[in-house]
C-alpha positions as CSV (number, residue, x, y, z in Angstrom):
1,X,-30.3,6.6,-18.5
2,X,-30.9,2.9,-18.0
3,X,-31.8,2.5,-14.4
4,X,-31.3,-1.2,-14.3
5,X,-27.7,-0.8,-15.7
6,X,-26.9,1.8,-13.0
7,X,-28.2,-0.5,-10.2
8,X,-26.1,-3.4,-11.5
9,X,-23.0,-1.2,-11.6
10,X,-23.6,0.0,-8.1
11,X,-24.1,-3.5,-6.8
12,X,-20.9,-4.7,-8.5
13,X,-19.0,-1.7,-7.0
14,X,-20.3,-2.6,-3.4
15,X,-19.0,-6.2,-3.9
16,X,-15.6,-5.1,-5.1
17,X,-13.1,-4.9,-2.2
18,X,-9.9,-3.2,-2.9
19,X,-6.9,-3.7,-0.6
20,X,-5.4,-0.4,0.3
21,X,-1.6,0.0,0.2
22,X,-1.4,0.6,4.0
23,X,-3.4,-2.5,4.9
24,X,-1.2,-5.1,3.1
25,X,0.2,-6.7,6.3
26,X,3.5,-8.1,7.5
27,X,5.2,-8.4,4.1
28,X,4.8,-4.6,3.5
29,X,5.9,-3.7,7.0
30,X,9.2,-5.7,6.6
31,X,9.8,-4.0,3.3
32,X,9.3,-0.5,4.8
33,X,11.6,-1.4,7.8
34,X,14.3,-2.7,5.5
35,X,14.1,0.5,3.3
36,X,14.2,2.7,6.4
37,X,17.2,0.9,7.8
38,X,19.1,1.2,4.5
39,X,18.3,4.9,4.2
40,X,19.4,5.5,7.9
41,X,22.7,3.8,7.2
42,X,23.3,6.0,4.1
43,X,22.7,9.1,6.2
44,X,24.9,8.0,9.1
45,X,28.2,9.9,9.3
46,X,31.1,7.9,8.3
47,X,34.3,8.0,10.3
48,X,37.5,8.1,8.3
49,X,40.3,6.1,9.7
């Protein structure tokens, strides 16, 4: 195996920073809260008048 190629691949992999889904910040937290509130309102018992 070409050792130089492997070293360059490993260096590139170390430089690449992937943002994880749970670390996306405020916008994602707002989306999750909105989804949770919508789901809670669907599950709430409805009173018939």
